[in-house]
C-alpha positions in Angstrom: 39.2 80.6 -17.7 37.9 84.2 -17.8 34.4 85.0 -19.0 34.1 86.8 -22.2 33.0 90.4 -22.1 29.2 90.8 -22.0 27.7 91.6 -25.4 24.5 93.2 -26.7 22.6 92.1 -29.8 21.0 94.8 -31.9 18.6 94.6 -34.8 19.0 97.4 -37.3 16.9 98.5 -40.2 19.1 97.6 -43.3 19.1 101.2 -44.5 20.4 102.3 -41.1 23.1 99.7 -41.2 24.2 100.8 -44.7 24.3 104.5 -43.7 26.2 103.8 -40.5 28.7 101.4 -42.2 29.3 103.9 -45.0 29.8 106.8 -42.6 32.1 104.8 -40.3 34.1 103.5 -43.3 34.6 106.9 -44.8 35.0 109.1 -41.7 38.3 110.1 -40.2 37.6 109.1 -36.6 40.3 111.5 -35.4 38.1 114.4 -36.6 35.0 113.2 -34.8 34.3 115.3 -31.6 34.7 113.1 -28.5 34.7 113.8 -24.8 36.5 110.5 -23.9 38.9 108.3 -25.9 36.6 105.3 -25.4 34.0 107.0 -27.7 36.4 106.8 -30.6 37.3 103.3 -29.7 33.7 102.3 -29.6 33.1 103.7 -33.1 36.1 101.8 -34.4 34.8 98.6 -32.7 31.4 99.2 -34.3 33.1 99.5 -37.8 35.1 96.3 -37.1 31.9 94.4 -36.1 30.2 95.6 -39.3 33.1 94.3 -41.3 33.3 91.0 -39.4 29.7 90.2 -38.9 27.7 91.9 -41.7 27.4 90.1 -44.9 28.1 91.9 -48.2 24.5 93.0 -48.2 25.6 95.9 -46.1 29.4 96.2 -46.6 29.6 95.9 -50.4 26.7 98.0 -51.7 26.9 100.3 -54.7 26.9 104.1 -54.4 23.3 104.2 -55.7 22.2 101.9 -52.9 24.0 104.0 -50.3 22.2 107.1 -51.7 18.9 105.3 -51.6 19.5 104.2 -48.0 20.4 107.7 -47.0 17.1 109.0 -48.5 15.1 106.3 -46.8 16.7 107.0 -43.4 16.3 110.8 -43.8 12.8 110.6 -45.1 11.0 110.6 -41.8 13.4 112.6 -39.7 11.0 115.4 -39.0 13.8 117.9 -38.2 
């Protein structure tokens, strides 16, 4: 039996997760600049993991909550 691929566990701020999920779900990955095809695949994999592992607390939020998360994440950017 082959070993499964190694994995990494990440802990994200909820607002970051909402912003990332919304961006990934609404972006045409073919238009994202990449330097290697694996980069696009990794983004698609991340979207898939959000859809598979995240509960509706992140994947089924209303537009107002997405806007609030975007404000929260951008608030302390400093640039």
